[in-house]
N, C-alpha and C positions, 0 to 999 in steps of 0.2 A: 490407626485405622485410616484407610484411604480408598481411592478408586483405582482399580487395576483393569487393564485391557488385555484381551487374549486374541491374537490376530491370526488370520489364515490368508492364504493366497486368494485374491479376489478374481473377478472376471467371470464368475459363474462356473458350473461344473464342466469338466472336460469330458469328451466322449470316452477316453480310455480309463479314466479314474475319477468319477464324480465324487464330490464331497458329500457324505451322508450327514446332512445338517441335523436331522433328528437324533442321530447317534451322538453327535457332538453336544447337542443340548442336553441329552440324557446324562452324559458323563459329567457335564458341568453342574447341572441341578442336583443330581444324585450326590455328588461330593459335598455340595453346600448343605444339603439336607442332613447328610450324615454328620457333618460338622456341627450343625445347629441342634442336633439331638442333645448335646451337652450344654447348649446355650439357648434355652427356650425363649429368651427375650430378644434374640438376635433378629435384626431387621435388615434385609438385603434387597437392593434393587438391581435388576439385570436389564441391560439394553443390548440390542443387536442391530446389525445392518452393515452397510458398506462404508468404507473409509476412503473418501475421495478428496483430493486436493482441489479439484476444479471448483468446488462450491465456494471456496474462499477467494478465488482468483478471477471470477467473472466480472466483466465490465460491459456496460451497454455500448453497442457498436453502431447500430443503425436503426432509424425509424423510416418506414416507407409505406405509402398508400399502395395497396394491392388491388383495391376495387373502390368504387365510389363510397362505399360504406365501411371498408375494413382497412385497418392499419396493422402492419407487421412490425414486430420488434425483434431485433436480433442482438446477440451478445457475443463477445469474444473473450478468450482467456488472455489476461495480461501475462506475457511470458516471464517478465522479471518477477512479478508477484508469485507466480506458480513455482519458479525455481527457488525463490527465497523461502517459501513455505516448506518445500521438500527438504531443503538444506537445514533450515532452522529446526524442523521436526527431527531430523537425523541427529543433529548435535544435542538438542535438548534430551532426546531419548537416551543417548549415551551417558548423559550426566545422571539420569534417574536409575532406579532399580530396574533391571531388565534381565530377561532370559531369552535364549534362542539366538538365531543367526541374524545379526543386525544388518549385514550387507544384503541378505535375502529379503529382509523387510524393506530396506531402502529400494531395492530393485522392483519389488512387487508394488510398492506404493506409487512409484513413478511410471510403471508400465501397465499394470493390470488393476491397480487399486487393491485395497485389502477388504476382507470381510472380518467381522469379529464380534466379540461380546465385551461389554464393559460391566464390571461388577462393583457395587458400592453398598455398604462400606465393609471392607474386610482388612485383615492384617497381612503382613508379609508372609507369615507362616502358611496361612490359607492360600495365598496367591501362589506360593511355591508348590503347594500340594496340587492345586488346579493345573499348574503348568505341567507337572509330571504326569498327571492323568491325561491331559490333552495331547501329550507327545504321541499317543497311540492314534491320533486322528489324522486323516488324510489332509494334506496341504497345511497343517498347522506350522506356524513360523516362530511364535514366541509370545512372551508376556512383557508388559510394560506398566510401570506405575505412572499414573496420570498426574501431572502437575496441574491441579485445578486453578492455580494462580497464573497459568500460562495460557493465554487466549487461544493460541493455535493448537496446543495439545488438548485443551479442554473441548474445543469445538470438534476437532477430528475424532477424538476418542470418547466423547461423552455427549455433548449437546446435539450433534448431528445424527447420533444413533437413535433408534426407536425404542421407547420403553416397551418391554416385552413381558417381564415376569417380576413378581415380588415374592419374597420369602419372609414370613413372620414365624419365627421358630421353625417348625417342620411343616407348616401350611404353605401350599403353593398357590399363588394367585396369578391369573392371566390378565394382563392389562389391556383393556379395550379402549383405544384412543377415540374411536368414532362409534359410540355406543349404538349398537343395533343387534338385538338378540338373535335376529334371523341369520346373521352372518357368523355367529359364534359356533365353534365346534362344540359338540356335546362331550363334556368331560366324563360322562357315564360310559361312553363307548371306549373301545380299545384304542390305545395310542401310546406314544413314548412316555407320557406322564404317568402311566401305570407302573413304570419300572423304576421310579426314582425314590420310592419310599415315603412319599408325602402322606401326612395324616389327614389332610383335607385339601380338596381342590375347589377352586372358585374363580368366577370372573369378577373383575373389579374395574371401576372407572372413577375418575374424579373430574367433573366438568370444569372445575376451577383451574386445576393444574395437574393434568394426568402425567406430566413429565416428572413429577416429584414423588412418585411412589417408592417405597412406602413412607419415607420421611424426606422432607426437603433436604437438599444438599446445600450446605453453607458454602457459597463461593468465597474463597479467601481473597484478600487484597492481592493485586498482581505481584508476583514474585519479581525480583530484580531482572531476571532473564525474560520473564513474561512481559514486563512493562517495556523493555527494550524492543522485543519482537513486535508488540502491538504498535509502538510508535513507528518503527521502521516500515511495517506493512501499511500503515496509514500514509506515510510519505510516498511509498511506491504507488499506492492506489489513489492518491490525490487526483481528483478529476481535472482533466485539461479543460481549456476553454471550449473546445469542440464538444467535449462530453457534457459540460454544463449547458451548452446550447441544446444538445440532444435531450437533456432532462426536461427542458421547457417544451420541446416538440413532442415528447412522449406524453405530456399532460395535455398539450393543446396542438394536436396534429394539424389543425386548420391553418396553423402558421407556417407549415412546411412550404418550401419554395414551390411556386405554382408550376414552373417549367419541368421540374424533375419529380416532384411529389415525394422527395426523399432527402435525407441528410445523413451523412456518414461521419462517424467520429474515429474511425480506424486511423492509427498514426501513419504518417509518411515523413520523409526527411524534412525537418524544419517545421512540421505541423504545430509544434508546441512553442514556436517563437511568438513574441508579441512585438510587432514592428511599429516604431514611431518615426515617421519620416521627418528629417530635419526641417524641410520646407513647411510642414504643418505648424511647427512651433517657432523656430527662429525667424522665418520669413512670413509668418502670418499671425498666429495667436499671441506672439510676444513682440511683434514688430510695431512700434509706436508710430511708424510712418505709413503703414499699410492702409489702403483706402477703406477696406471693410474690417480688417483685423485690429485696427488701432484701439477700438473700444474695449476689446478683450484684453489687449496689452496693458491698457491703463488700469484695469481691474487687477491683473496679476501684479503690476508694479505697486499699486496703492495698498492692496490687501496683503500681499505676500513678499513684496520686495524682490520679485523675480523679473529679470530682464531677458533680453534676447540672448545674451551670452550665457545665461543659465539654462538654456534649452535642454541640455543633457541632464541636468539636475531635476528638472520637471519631468522629462521623458522617463527616467528610471522610476520615479515615484508612480507615474501612470501605469507603466508596465507591471510593477509590483502590485498595484491595485487590481489590475485585471486578473493576475494569477491568484491573488489571495481572496477575492470576493467570493463568498460562498454561493451566491446566485447572481445572475446577470439581469439587468433591467431591460424592459421594453424589447425583448427579443422579437424580431420581425423579419420578413423577407420582402425583397423587391427584385426588380429585373437585374440588379447589379450583384446581389449576394444576400447574405444574412447579416443583419445589423443588430447591435445591442449597445446598451449604455452601462456605465459604471460610475459610481460616485466614490472618489478616493479622498481621504483626509490627507491633504498635502501640507507639509511643513515648509514654510517660506524661508527665504534667506534672512528675514527679520525675526524669525522665531515663532511667528504666528502660525496657527494651524487652521486651515479653512477647507470646507468641502469643495472639491473640484469635479465637475461633470465632464466625462469624456465619452465620445461616440466612436464606435468601432465597426468595421465591416470584415466579414470573412467571405472571400470569393472562392469558388471551386478550386481546390488544389493549392490554396494559398493560406498563409497564417493570418491571424487577426492583425488588422492594420488600423491605426488611428485615423479618423476622418475629421474630428473637431474636438475642441475642449474650451472650457471657460469656467470661472468660479461659479459654483452653484448658488442658488438663492439661500438667504440666511435661514438657518434652522433645518436645512436638508440633512438627513441622516446619511452618514457615509457607509458604504458597503465594505470598505477596507480601511483599517486604521493607519496612522502615520508610521513611516518606517525610515530610519536613518539611512540616508543615501551617501555612499563614500565618494562624493564629488566636492572638491574644495571650491570656495568662492574665488572669483578671478583675482581678488586681492592677495590670495595666498598662493597663486601659481608661482612656482619657483622655490617654494619652501619644500625642498626635496625630502627632508627628514619627516615632515608632516605627511607628505604624500606616501612615503614608505610605510609609516604607521597605519595610515588609513587603508592602503591597498593590502598590506599583509594581514591586517585584522579582518577585512572582508574575505580574503582568501582562506584564512583559518576557519572562519565561520562556515563558508561553503563546503570545505572539506569535512567538517564535523557533521554536516547534514547529509552527507552522501551515504546511501545504502548500497554497498558494493553488489555487483552482479555475481552471484555464486558461480563457482566452476566445479567440475568433476575431475578429481585427481585420479589418475590410473597408474597403478604399479603392478604389472603382470596381470593376474586375474583379480586383483583387488581394486575396487572403485570406491571412492569416498568423496562426499560433498564437502567443499571448502566454502564456508559461509563468508569468509573474509575476501573472497574473490581472488583475482589474479594479482601477482606481485608485479611491480613495474615502477617506472620513473616518469617524471614530466618536468619540463623546464620552460622558462620564459626567456626569449632572446630579445633584448633591446637592440634594435638595428643600428642605432647611431649612438655610440658611447664616447664620441669625441668631445661632447659638451653636455651640459644640462643634467638630466636625471641619470642617464647612463654613466656619465663620467663620475657623478657622485657615488653611484653604486660601486664602481671599481675602486674609487679612492677610499671608501669606508670599508671595503672588504666584503660587501654584501653580495657581490657578483664576481664572476670570473671572466677574464677576457677570452673571447673566442672569435676567430675570423678577423676580418679587417674592421676595426672600429666598432665592434659589437660587444655586448655584455650579456652574460647568461646567468640566470638565477634558477637553482634547482628547488623544486617543491620540497619542503621539509616535512613531508608526511609519508606514511607507509601505505602501500596498496596502490595499484594502478588507477582505480576509479577515483579515490580520494586525491591522489596527486594530480590527476587531470583536472579535477574540479578546482583545486587550489591554483594551478597554473592559469586556467582559463579565466577565473575570477580576477586574479592579479592583473592579467593582461587586459581584461575589460576595463578595470578601474584606471590603470595608467593610460589606456587608450582614450578614455573619456577626457583625459587631460592633454590630448594632442600628441602623445608619445607613441611612435610606431613600434610595434613588437609582434612577435609570433610565438606560437605554442607548439611544442613537440612532446609527444608521449610515446612510450615504448613499454609493452607488456613483456614479462619474462616468464 
């Protein structure tokens, strides 16, 4: 027994051939009642409505004052999330029991949306029967078994649909989600329900949970595919710094910048960067000789064993703290931009872990940039936990084997976390979503392999020679997006150690 969805071309009726919804409902319910005649204890729930990907891909985009007393909120679709949902839905559906034209369903979902019914709980034999009955319906596309352990499938084909009817044996109940007898159709009058063979007609509601008529649906643990899809979608939809600022403004619009009365979180090139200027750390907060920064530098030295030469080590931990903090502290606006604070649990060179306060500013059209930092007061709770940073202490600079292990491990992890951007493969009239994204390669070029790390890579066979005195490392992972992430992370890590390199990617 399971949940099955029966889907139609969405977008509303067309002028030339409208979809007779009452006729479709009659066919569906009549078939189920006829089947229930031999199963008087059967309990079935029916939902109906539109199937739209957009609902899972919306993200808050802007908050703006539109009058002295009114604030306007707007949202935008995350294109990566939208395409991932469509592609994951297409692949998951192909793995499940299904009937009908899958390509037509894919096209309808991405262009018009789908309309449909979800029926619970029935067996495959009944689902097959319903499918053949509905083949007579206008715009009918096919049937799908819903993996209730797959969040995307469950939401699109069950949770987001509206509870409409329940069948208990041959009795037909109409579910009223917003109980108001004045709005209910009279079941004593003529209507499609007179043609389905029900022995009893009634209105029903459940103020506690009307979505679970007639029996609660037991949501199973996430399936392997469902868990992966949920995790990937969370990664794609993880809020950026600007979106977390926007969350604060949505709750407290009085904090919006006074000059514009608005804040926008829509992405632009580099908007997701978190910038830590070298001067703010090496030449100020970690500089024991700086007139005003030396007091902070002593704290970093005494508490964490972090010195000026460790500025990249501290910078990367502060960057990660901003990206990982679930909420930002003290969001506020002034004439220079929007400011906020974050407390990060920083791991020192001495192994100690201490909370470190950092202040940041977001100027119009610019990424978040560090303004100041210092160890926080004892007992301060951190917004983001400690994270191992792949930067060697200065005493280990020159240990190329260790640098290789650290850089390649960080690159492997970055590649594992990538959610590829799905593509559409076209072969003649056939179109199919490819969840794995584009194929491709990426490599890291060490610009000077005449000595140091580059020479070690060539000597040990970990890189190939290219050009004049250069060494090239190919990303050892499949897929253009994963390879690019591997190469960029490897380049970042060795770059933090003063080694000049460049990244090249190519999609195929």
